[in-house]
C-alpha positions in Angstrom: -6.1 73.4 253.3 -8.7 75.2 251.4 -11.9 73.1 251.7 -12.0 73.0 255.5 -15.3 73.8 257.2 -16.5 74.4 260.7 -19.0 72.1 262.5 -21.6 74.9 262.3 -21.1 75.3 258.6 -21.3 71.5 258.1 -24.7 71.5 260.0 -26.0 74.4 257.9 -25.0 72.6 254.7 -26.4 69.2 255.9 -23.0 67.4 256.2 -23.5 65.0 259.1 -20.1 63.2 258.7 -16.8 64.9 259.2 -13.2 64.1 259.7 -10.0 65.9 260.6 -7.4 65.8 257.8 -4.7 64.8 260.3 -6.4 61.5 261.3 -4.4 58.6 259.9 -7.1 56.0 259.6 -9.2 56.9 256.5 -12.4 55.5 258.0 -12.3 57.5 261.2 -14.9 60.2 261.3 -17.5 62.0 263.4 -21.2 62.0 262.8 -22.9 65.1 264.2 -26.5 65.4 265.1 -28.2 68.2 263.1 -31.1 69.8 264.9 -33.0 72.5 262.9 -29.9 73.2 260.9 -27.6 73.5 263.9 -25.2 71.0 265.4 -26.4 69.2 268.5 -24.4 68.7 271.7 -23.4 65.2 270.8 -21.1 63.7 268.3 -20.5 60.1 267.4 -16.9 59.0 266.8 -16.7 56.1 264.3 -13.6 54.1 263.8 -13.0 50.5 262.8 -10.8 50.1 265.9 -13.5 51.3 268.3 -15.1 47.9 268.7 -11.8 46.3 269.7 -10.6 49.1 272.0 -13.9 50.5 273.3 -16.3 47.6 273.0 -18.7 49.6 270.7 -18.7 51.7 267.6 -19.5 54.5 267.6 -18.4 56.1 270.8 -20.7 59.0 271.7 -19.1 62.2 272.9 -20.7 65.2 274.5 -19.1 68.2 272.9 -18.8 70.8 275.6 -15.2 71.6 274.7 -15.3 71.6 270.9 -15.0 74.8 268.9 -18.0 74.6 266.5 -16.7 77.7 264.6 -13.2 76.6 263.8 -12.7 75.6 260.2 -10.7 72.4 260.6 -13.0 69.7 259.3 -13.5 68.0 256.0 -16.8 66.4 254.9 -16.4 62.6 255.2 -17.1 60.6 252.0 -15.5 57.3 252.9 -16.9 53.9 253.8 -19.9 53.9 256.1 -20.2 51.6 259.1 -22.8 49.4 257.4 -20.7 48.9 254.3 -18.7 45.7 253.6 -15.5 47.7 253.3 -15.9 49.2 256.8 -16.9 45.9 258.3 -13.7 44.3 256.8 -11.6 46.9 258.6 -13.5 46.2 261.9 -12.9 42.4 261.5 -9.2 43.0 260.8 -8.8 44.4 264.3 -11.1 42.0 266.0 -9.2 40.0 268.6 -6.0 40.9 266.9 -4.2 42.1 270.0 -2.7 44.8 267.8 -2.0 48.3 269.0 -2.6 50.5 266.0 -0.4 53.1 267.5 2.7 50.9 267.2 2.9 48.8 270.4 2.4 45.1 270.7 
């Protein structure tokens, strides 16, 4: 895929929100902290399903094992958590008892 960027490149270019192209839910994305043009040690994983399965959205992750140089990310340009579209997705999962991975 030709427009993939690294986390370092995203920070340099000012892209705070990224997603992996293999993620199936279109609203799933990371928000990186950009500190003086560099990615910080934390990322924030956003997903409409987070509230139901983790009790909060986003889930904060320290990135000690992430490869900041690997070009595997796309800039995220989908619905943001404060948008009605994203909130509708959150509400669709709320207390649904659904397992989005195929279980009951």
